[in-house]
C-alpha positions as CSV (number, residue, x, y, z in Angstrom):
1,M,-23.7,6.9,-12.3
2,K,-21.7,9.8,-10.9
3,I,-19.0,8.6,-8.2
4,V,-16.9,10.9,-6.5
5,V,-13.8,9.4,-4.7
6,T,-12.1,11.0,-1.6
7,G,-9.8,9.6,1.1
8,T,-6.6,9.2,-1.3
9,R,-3.8,11.9,-1.5
10,G,-4.4,11.6,-5.2
11,I,-3.6,9.7,-8.4
12,P,-1.4,9.2,-10.5
13,D,2.0,8.3,-9.2
14,V,1.5,9.3,-5.6
15,M,3.1,7.2,-3.1
16,G,0.6,4.8,-0.9
17,G,-1.3,1.9,-0.9
18,V,-4.7,3.6,-1.2
19,E,-3.3,5.7,-3.8
20,T,-2.2,2.6,-5.8
21,H,-5.6,1.1,-5.0
22,C,-7.6,4.1,-6.6
23,E,-5.0,4.6,-9.1
24,E,-5.8,0.9,-10.5
25,L,-9.5,0.6,-9.6
26,F,-11.3,3.9,-10.8
27,P,-10.0,4.2,-14.4
28,R,-11.6,0.7,-14.9
29,I,-14.8,1.9,-13.2
30,A,-14.7,5.0,-15.7
31,R,-14.5,2.4,-18.7
32,M,-17.5,1.0,-17.9
33,G,-19.3,4.3,-18.8
34,H,-19.6,5.9,-15.4
35,E,-18.3,9.4,-14.4
36,V,-15.7,9.1,-11.7
37,S,-14.2,12.3,-10.0
38,V,-11.2,11.7,-7.6
39,I,-10.8,14.8,-5.3
40,R,-6.9,15.0,-4.8
41,R,-4.9,16.8,-2.1
42,K,-3.3,19.5,-4.0
43,N,0.1,19.6,-2.3
44,Y,0.7,16.1,-3.1
45,V,0.2,16.2,-6.9
46,H,2.7,17.8,-9.1
47,D,0.7,18.1,-12.4
48,A,-2.0,20.2,-13.9
49,L,-4.1,17.2,-14.9
50,T,-7.8,17.6,-14.8
51,E,-8.5,14.1,-16.4
52,W,-6.5,11.0,-16.4
53,K,-7.6,7.5,-18.0
54,G,-11.3,8.9,-18.3
55,V,-11.2,9.7,-14.7
56,K,-11.8,13.7,-13.5
57,L,-9.4,15.0,-11.4
58,V,-10.4,17.6,-8.6
59,D,-7.6,19.2,-6.8
60,V,-8.5,20.9,-3.2
61,K,-6.0,22.6,-1.1
62,T,-5.1,21.1,2.1
63,P,-2.5,22.1,4.6
64,K,0.1,19.5,4.8
65,K,0.1,18.6,8.6
66,K,0.2,15.2,9.3
67,S,-2.3,15.1,12.0
68,F,-5.1,16.9,10.6
69,E,-4.9,17.1,6.8
70,A,-6.8,14.1,5.9
71,I,-10.0,15.3,7.8
72,I,-9.6,18.9,6.7
73,H,-9.5,17.6,3.3
74,T,-12.3,15.1,3.4
75,F,-14.7,17.9,4.8
76,R,-14.1,20.1,1.7
77,A,-14.0,16.9,-0.3
78,I,-17.3,16.2,1.0
79,N,-18.8,19.5,0.2
80,K,-17.2,19.6,-3.3
81,A,-19.0,16.1,-4.1
82,K,-22.3,17.5,-3.2
83,K,-21.9,20.5,-5.6
84,L,-20.8,17.7,-8.3
85,G,-24.2,15.7,-7.7
86,A,-22.6,12.4,-6.8
87,D,-24.7,9.5,-6.9
88,V,-22.1,7.7,-4.6
89,L,-19.6,9.2,-2.7
90,H,-16.6,6.4,-2.1
91,I,-14.7,7.1,1.0
92,H,-11.3,5.4,1.3
93,A,-9.6,4.5,4.9
94,I,-10.6,5.2,8.7
95,G,-9.5,8.5,9.1
96,P,-11.6,10.2,6.3
97,A,-14.5,7.9,7.4
98,L,-14.9,10.2,10.6
99,L,-16.9,12.5,8.4
100,T,-19.2,9.8,7.1
101,P,-22.3,11.0,9.2
102,Y,-21.8,14.6,7.6
103,A,-22.0,13.0,4.0
104,R,-25.0,11.4,5.0
105,L,-26.6,14.4,6.6
106,L,-26.1,16.3,3.3
107,G,-28.2,13.3,1.6
108,M,-25.4,11.5,0.0
109,K,-25.1,7.9,-0.4
110,V,-21.8,6.7,1.1
111,V,-19.5,3.5,0.5
112,F,-16.9,3.2,2.8
113,T,-13.6,1.0,1.9
114,H,-11.8,-0.2,5.2
115,H,-8.2,-0.5,4.3
116,G,-7.0,-1.5,7.7
117,P,-6.9,-0.4,11.4
118,D,-4.6,2.4,10.9
119,Y,-4.6,3.1,14.5
120,D,-2.1,0.2,15.0
121,R,0.6,1.9,13.2
122,D,3.4,3.2,15.3
123,K,3.5,6.9,13.9
124,W,0.6,7.9,15.5
125,G,0.3,9.3,18.9
126,K,-2.7,8.4,21.4
127,M,-5.0,11.4,20.4
128,A,-4.5,10.3,16.6
129,K,-5.2,6.8,17.5
130,I,-8.4,8.2,19.5
131,I,-9.4,9.9,16.1
132,L,-8.7,6.8,14.0
133,M,-10.8,4.7,16.1
134,C,-13.7,7.1,15.9
135,G,-13.3,7.3,12.0
136,E,-13.4,3.6,11.9
137,R,-16.5,3.6,13.9
138,M,-18.5,6.2,12.0
139,G,-17.5,4.5,8.8
140,C,-18.5,1.3,10.0
141,L,-21.9,2.4,11.7
142,F,-23.0,5.2,9.2
143,A,-22.0,4.2,5.7
144,N,-24.7,2.6,3.4
145,K,-22.3,0.1,2.1
146,V,-18.9,-1.1,3.7
147,I,-16.0,-2.8,1.6
148,V,-13.2,-4.8,3.4
149,I,-10.1,-5.7,1.9
150,S,-9.3,-8.8,3.9
151,E,-11.1,-11.4,6.0
152,L,-9.1,-10.0,8.8
153,I,-10.9,-6.6,8.7
154,N,-14.1,-8.1,8.1
155,D,-13.8,-10.5,11.3
156,L,-13.0,-7.1,13.1
157,I,-15.8,-5.0,12.0
158,V,-18.0,-7.9,12.8
159,R,-16.8,-8.3,16.4
160,K,-16.5,-4.5,17.2
161,Y,-19.5,-3.0,15.5
162,G,-21.7,-6.0,14.6
163,R,-21.9,-5.0,10.8
164,R,-22.5,-8.2,9.1
165,D,-23.0,-6.9,5.6
166,A,-19.7,-5.8,4.4
167,H,-18.5,-6.8,0.9
168,L,-15.4,-8.5,0.8
169,I,-13.1,-7.4,-2.2
170,Y,-9.3,-8.0,-1.9
171,N,-6.6,-5.6,-3.1
172,G,-5.4,-6.3,-6.6
173,V,-2.2,-6.3,-8.4
174,P,-1.8,-5.1,-12.2
175,K,-0.2,-7.5,-14.8
176,P,3.4,-7.7,-14.5
177,N,5.5,-5.6,-16.8
178,F,8.7,-7.4,-17.2
179,T,11.4,-4.8,-18.1
180,D,15.3,-4.1,-18.6
181,F,16.8,-0.9,-17.5
182,P,20.7,-1.0,-17.7
183,E,21.2,2.4,-17.5
184,Y,19.1,2.8,-14.2
185,F,20.8,-0.1,-12.6
186,Q,24.2,1.4,-13.7
187,E,23.2,4.4,-12.0
188,L,22.2,2.5,-8.8
189,G,25.4,0.4,-9.0
190,I,23.5,-2.9,-8.9
191,E,23.1,-6.2,-11.2
192,E,20.5,-8.4,-12.2
193,G,19.7,-11.1,-9.5
194,K,22.3,-9.6,-7.2
195,Y,20.0,-7.5,-4.8
196,I,17.3,-7.8,-2.2
197,L,14.3,-5.6,-2.5
198,G,12.3,-3.8,0.1
199,M,9.7,-1.6,-1.1
200,C,7.3,0.5,1.0
201,R,6.9,3.8,2.6
202,F,9.8,4.8,5.3
203,V,7.3,4.7,8.5
204,P,8.1,2.9,11.7
205,E,5.4,0.1,11.3
206,K,7.2,-1.2,8.2
207,N,10.0,-2.3,10.2
208,L,12.6,-1.4,7.5
209,H,15.2,-0.8,10.3
210,H,15.1,-4.8,11.3
211,L,15.7,-5.5,7.4
212,V,18.8,-3.2,7.5
213,E,19.9,-4.8,10.6
214,A,19.5,-8.3,9.3
215,F,21.1,-7.5,6.1
216,V,24.2,-6.0,7.7
217,R,24.5,-9.3,10.0
218,F,24.2,-11.5,6.9
219,K,26.9,-9.4,5.1
220,N,29.2,-9.9,8.2
221,E,28.7,-13.6,8.1
222,K,30.8,-14.4,4.8
223,L,32.5,-17.2,6.6
224,K,29.3,-19.2,6.6
225,I,28.2,-18.2,3.4
226,K,28.8,-21.1,0.8
227,S,28.5,-19.2,-2.4
228,S,31.1,-16.8,-3.2
229,S,28.3,-14.6,-5.0
230,A,26.3,-14.2,-2.2
231,S,28.7,-11.5,-0.7
232,D,28.0,-9.5,-3.6
233,I,24.2,-9.3,-3.0
234,K,23.1,-5.8,-2.1
235,L,19.9,-4.3,-0.6
236,V,17.8,-1.8,-2.4
237,L,15.2,0.2,-0.7
238,A,12.6,1.6,-3.0
239,G,10.5,4.1,-1.3
240,D,10.4,7.2,1.1
241,T,8.2,9.3,3.4
242,D,5.5,11.8,3.0
243,F,6.9,13.7,6.2
244,E,10.6,13.7,7.2
245,D,10.7,12.5,10.9
246,D,13.0,11.2,13.3
247,Y,12.5,7.7,12.4
248,S,12.8,8.3,8.5
249,R,15.9,10.5,9.1
250,S,17.3,7.7,11.4
251,L,16.7,4.8,8.7
252,K,18.3,6.7,6.1
253,E,21.3,7.3,8.0
254,Q,21.3,3.5,9.2
255,A,21.1,2.5,5.6
256,R,23.8,4.8,4.1
257,K,26.0,3.3,6.8
258,A,25.1,-0.1,5.7
259,G,25.9,0.6,2.1
260,V,22.2,0.1,1.3
261,I,20.8,1.9,-1.9
262,L,18.0,4.3,-1.4
263,T,16.1,5.0,-4.7
264,G,13.7,7.2,-3.4
265,F,10.0,6.9,-4.5
266,V,9.8,5.1,-7.8
267,K,7.1,4.1,-10.4
268,G,7.1,3.1,-13.9
269,R,10.0,1.7,-15.5
270,K,12.3,2.0,-12.8
271,L,9.8,0.1,-10.3
272,H,9.1,-2.6,-12.9
273,S,12.8,-3.2,-13.6
274,L,13.7,-3.5,-9.7
275,L,10.6,-6.0,-9.5
276,T,11.6,-8.2,-12.7
277,H,15.6,-8.6,-11.7
278,A,15.3,-8.9,-7.8
279,R,16.9,-11.6,-5.9
280,C,13.8,-11.6,-3.6
281,F,11.4,-9.3,-1.9
282,V,11.3,-8.5,1.7
283,L,8.5,-7.1,3.9
284,P,9.0,-7.2,7.6
285,S,6.2,-4.9,8.7
286,S,4.4,-5.2,12.0
287,H,1.2,-3.7,10.5
288,E,-0.6,-4.0,7.3
289,G,-4.2,-4.2,5.5
290,L,-3.6,-6.1,2.4
291,P,-0.1,-5.1,1.0
292,I,-0.1,-4.1,-2.6
293,A,4.0,-4.1,-2.7
294,L,3.6,-7.9,-1.6
295,L,1.0,-8.6,-4.3
296,E,3.1,-6.9,-6.8
297,A,6.2,-8.6,-5.9
298,M,4.3,-12.1,-6.2
299,S,3.0,-11.0,-9.6
300,Y,6.6,-10.7,-10.9
301,R,7.0,-14.2,-9.4
302,L,9.9,-13.5,-7.0
303,P,10.8,-15.5,-3.8
304,V,9.5,-13.1,-1.0
305,I,10.2,-13.0,2.8
306,V,7.6,-11.8,4.9
307,S,6.5,-11.1,8.4
308,N,3.9,-13.6,10.2
309,I,1.6,-10.7,10.8
310,P,-2.4,-11.8,10.2
311,A,-2.5,-9.5,7.0
312,N,0.3,-11.5,5.6
313,L,-0.8,-14.8,6.6
314,E,-4.2,-14.2,4.9
315,V,-2.3,-14.3,1.5
316,G,-1.7,-17.8,2.1
317,L,2.3,-18.3,1.3
318,K,4.2,-21.5,2.2
319,Y,5.8,-21.7,5.5
320,E,9.2,-21.1,4.3
321,H,8.2,-17.6,3.2
322,Y,7.3,-16.2,6.6
323,F,9.5,-15.3,9.7
324,H,8.3,-14.0,13.3
325,T,7.6,-10.3,13.3
326,G,10.5,-8.5,14.9
327,N,12.9,-11.8,15.0
328,I,15.9,-10.4,13.2
329,D,18.0,-13.6,13.6
330,Q,15.3,-15.3,11.9
331,L,15.1,-12.9,9.1
332,T,19.0,-13.1,8.7
333,E,18.7,-16.7,8.3
334,K,16.0,-16.2,5.4
335,L,18.2,-13.6,3.7
336,R,21.2,-16.1,3.9
337,N,19.0,-19.0,2.5
338,V,18.0,-16.9,-0.7
339,A,21.5,-16.0,-1.2
340,Q,22.8,-19.2,-1.1
341,E,20.0,-21.1,-3.1
342,E,19.9,-20.9,-6.9
343,F,17.4,-18.1,-7.9
344,R,13.9,-19.5,-9.1
345,R,10.7,-17.7,-10.0
346,I,7.7,-18.7,-8.3
347,D,4.0,-19.3,-9.7
348,Y,1.7,-18.0,-7.0
349,P,-2.2,-18.2,-7.3
350,M,-3.3,-14.6,-8.4
351,E,-6.7,-15.0,-9.7
352,E,-8.3,-13.3,-6.5
353,Y,-6.3,-10.2,-7.1
354,D,-7.4,-9.3,-10.7
355,W,-8.2,-5.3,-11.0
356,D,-10.8,-6.0,-13.5
357,T,-12.9,-8.5,-11.2
358,I,-12.2,-6.2,-8.6
359,A,-13.9,-3.0,-10.4
360,E,-17.0,-5.4,-11.3
361,K,-17.5,-6.3,-7.9
362,T,-17.2,-2.8,-6.7
363,M,-19.5,-1.6,-9.4
364,D,-21.6,-4.1,-8.1
365,V,-21.7,-2.6,-4.6
366,Y,-22.6,0.8,-6.1
367,Q,-25.6,-0.8,-7.9
368,L,-26.8,-1.8,-4.4
369,L,-27.7,1.8,-3.7
370,H,-29.8,2.5,-6.7
């Protein structure tokens, strides 16, 4: 079977949840003996690869403009998929899904993966939100098959579009790679077990500014901290932004003033070492689909502190791991508790998030089209 993928900026080593999803999923499908091509946005990749782990990589030039780059890229990618003779066109995310009817008009069979209602993200203006809502509608109404990554999204498309035949296939997480990297830790100025880790893109809906503010409050409460080692704990933010804007600049300035360590976008050994030795992982988002970063932290058996939005609640953590979204006092208290308690790893149930199983389930959806 010839499968062509669009809706992602690209793989490998491109920041983003959809990108991580595609990076894990499609090499596995290629290993099943199928021809898989991922169409990349040329301005996001910094390599000359034409193939990676059995996946063909096709680069298409796209203007790097937040408001319309996804639509232009998807239009060009659909035309490319037609030329490649795709048996299945797999579109990821609701923005690119706007052109699902166009792909169907060209005679292609389309699978659409709904990664979350992106129109709820704070970074989009009114017109962009309307376009994203239209994209969701076009994907849900015109795709041959729809995949959702959470029950929350499944309920949403049943309610809004009456689509009751979607396939629930969760996001996954690779096996953890417990790693030491003392040189990198020395470069950052951190010690094992003495830092709190935030890991995501620097966009408003991730609420990293709340984490920084809670960390500052925590550090200023030394008189309330029973453990002397608690005052040595630092905050590390791993990530960056695709488009530098007022929010990302403000966050970085706020973080630097607070003594927060900014690593930039990290992958590979650096990321694995940060996950291996963190005191805890924090995700204070106001919007998520099913957060891969949280699943990664859980795979490393880290204590986690997350906002109580529906997507995080669906993971099914114990009550102690949640705080009310936007409640900085409560987040500060959670940080204080983690600092005072003796570090312990936590065994989470991760069976549903196995990428090999996810690849098999995705392939089953493709087979339904033939």
